N, C-alpha and C positions, 0 to 999 in steps of 0.2 A: 302479786308474785306471778303464776300463770294469768292471764287475761280469761278467766273462765263465761266472761259476759261474752265476749265474740264469741268464743268455742258453743258456748250453750245457745247462742241467737244462731250458729249456721246449723245447728241440729236441729234447735226447733223449727227454726226454716225449713229444710227438709225433710219435716217428719220423723225424724230418728227418735224423737221423746215422745211422740204418739202415744196415746193412753193404751198402751199394749199391756198385757198383765205380769206384774214384776214377778217371773220364775227363775228359782235358782235351782241350775240342777241337782239330782239328791247327791253327786259328787262333792258337791260344795258343803263345808262345813266352817260352822265360825267360834271359836271356842272363846266364851266372854270372862272366864275367870284368868286371863293373865293379865299383864301390863298392858299399858295402853299403847305402847309400840306393836305388841304381839299383835293387838285389835287392829291396827292400819296395816299391817305388814299384810295378815290374813284377809282385810277386807280385800286388798290390793288379789288374793289369792280367787275370793267369791267372784269377783267382777270377772277375774280371765278365764274362771272354768265354767263362766256362765252364759257364757255365748253359745249359741245357736250358730254352728259354722257350716250348715247343708247348704248344695250349689242345689240352684233348679235349674230344671228345663226349660229353654224359651223356643218357639219353633215359627212364630209370628209376632209382627211386630205391635198391637196391641197388645199380649203379653208383658212387654219391658216395663213398663211404670208400675202395674200391679208385682212384676218380681223384683223391682227396688224395692217397693213398700213393703214387699213381705223381708228382703234382707235387712231391712232400716229396722222393721220391728223386732225382728229376733235378734240383733244386738242393745237394741234399746234399753232393757233393763241393767246391763252390764258399763253401758256408756253413764245411764244417772250415777251407778254407787261409783265411777271413777270420776265425773263431775264434782260428787260430793267431795271424792281425796283431795281432789284441785283446789276446791274452797277452802277445808278445813284441816286436813292433813298436815302435818310438819312436813317443812319445805321439798326433802327428800322423799318421802313419801307422795308427795304431790308431782314430782318429777315422774317417779315411775307411775304414777296414773294418767299421767299426760302421755306417758309415753304407751299406754294401750290404748289410751282413744285414738290416737295418730294411727299404731298398726291397726286398731279394728278398722278405721274407716278404708286404711289401703287394702283390707282382709276383705272389705265387702264391696272395691271396686274391683277387686283380684275375683272373686266367685262371681259380681255380676257377669263381668267379662266369660267367663270361663261357662256360665248356663247358655251361652249359646256354643253349640256343637260345630266343628269346622267341616262338620258332613252336610250339612242345613244347607236346601239350594239358594236360601238368599242371606248365606251369613254374615257378605260383606256390607249386603245393607242394614240388616238390627245390627251391625257392630256402631255403623255410623249413626245410628239413629239412638243407640244406648248411652253413648258417650257423652252429649250435655246433659244428659241424667245423673250423672255420676259427678258432675263438675264439684256438687255440695260436699261430696264425701273427700273429694282431694282437697277442697279449699279448708276446711274441718284440720284434716291430717297436716296439712301446711299450718294452721294456726296454731297446733299443739305442739306437732315440732320446733315452729319458730319461739314457742313459749320456754318452752325446756332451753331453749339456744339463748332465750334473754334473760331467764329465770337462772341458768349457769355462770353468764357473765356476773348478773348482780349480786348474786347470794352464791359466792364461791364456796362458804362453808355447807351449802346444802349437798356440795357432791363429796361426799369422804369417804363414800363406798365404793368399793368394787362395782355394786350393781347400779348404785346411781350414776356413776362416772360413765358405766356402759352401755344404762339409758340415754347419755349426752352424747353421747359417739356416736350411735344411730340413732339422734335424731337428727343430727350433723349430716351423715350420711344420706338420709331420707330425704331433705333438705337437696344436696347434690342433685339424687337422683328429679327430684321432683322439677329441679329445671329452677332457673328466673320467676320469683312472683311475677304475675301479671295485676296486682295491685297497688295503686299508690300508697296506701299505707302500711305497707309491709316491712316489718322490722327488717334492718337490714346485718345480716348474718356474715356478713363481710368485714364487719368492723372486728377490732383486736378483741381477743375475752381469754378466758382461764380454761386452760386443756385443749386449744387448737395445736 
């Protein structure tokens, strides 16, 4: 279905799946006494609520790399759960998990950019230096959204409920916002497909 090996390769290369302690927020709760469908939906919820979305403050160029690494470590446990769901869950759940991966990576980019205050004297220089460090997160987001688009085209039965349909719509909107892919092997999302 969705290319977990591509997404995982980008995340591993970036260090997002680094050996960070897998912690789940106290508000996350998994009830194992219900159906398998309920289990997968609860796993989606656990992954979604286990992210640490803190914004860090950066004032100097030598702090940028560490800041990006810290942001990656903070979303790693959630991404690991999402990758498991992309690989093993039913198609509709896998699409929603891939959506969470894409949005998590875009959230990382947003938080990294927000960590540079506009009042910092060298903010323009910091932003220029930061952008190349965010390329892997943007690639991972694109891969997740392209995988969702491809899955919706190839497995139209997976898009049977309003939540999954909205995840497909959001993925396609994010692909438009991200602009054309710069990689040669990118999936062509301009081809005809379900729900366009």
